[in-house]
C-alpha positions, 0 to 999 in steps of 0.5 A: 595674926590675919597675916599668918592666916592668910599666908598659911592659906596661900601655902595650903593652896599652893600645896594642893596645886602641887599635889594636883600637878603630880597626880597628872604626870605619867609614870616615866614622863620626866627624864631620869637623866638630863638630856646633856649627860646621855651618852646616845642621842637620836638624830633625826633619821632615827640613828643614835650619835655617841658621845663617847666615840665620834661615831653614829650607831645605826638605828638597827642591826643588819636584817641577817646574821652574816660573815666578816667578809660580807659585813663590810659591803652589806654595811656600805649599802646603808651609805657612805661611811657605814661600817661594822663596829670596832671591838673598842666600840662594841666592847664600850657598851659592856657593863661587866657589873650586869649580865642578862644582859650585860648592857650599859643602861644608855645602850638599852635604846639600841635594842641590841640581841643577846641571843648571839654574838656581834661581829666587830670589824677588828681582827685577832692579831696573830690569827687570821682567821678570827675576828673580835666579837662581843656577846651582850647577854654575859658581856663576853668579849671573844675571837671567834671564826670568820666562817660563822655568821653574827649580828652586825650593827653598823656605824659611821663617822659622825664628823 
C-alpha cells in the first residue's frame, strides 16, 4: 500500500510539473510542422530555398512594378543568376482550395501581394505580346499584355 501511495505521489508531482511547463509555453512557440517537412526554408541571407523546385526565392519583391521587358535586367541587378520566376514556379504557390489569398500555407512567409498580378518569365505561346501572370488573391493564371507593369518575385537556381 505504501509503494502505491509513493507512486501516486510521484505521478501527481510529474503532472504538476508538466502543467507548469505548458503554461510557460508562449502561443505559437511550438512549430506546427517539423523543419524537414517545410517546403520553403529561409537561408542566412533571408531568401527562401524551395524544396519543390531547385530554386531560391528572393526575400522580397522588386521595389516597383515593372514591364516584362524590364524584368530580366532588374532581377540581374540582385546578383548572378537572379531572374523572374517561371509560370510553373509561381503557379506552384497557388492553393486552389483557398482564396483571398489563394496561397499555399507554406508560401505565406513570402509575403506575396494580392492586389495585382505577378509577372512570370514565360511567354504565352502564339501570342508574342503576352506573358503568363498570376493573381494570388483568387489564384488566377492568365496571359497578360507585355505593355503593363507587374510585381516581380525574383528567383535563382539553388544549385
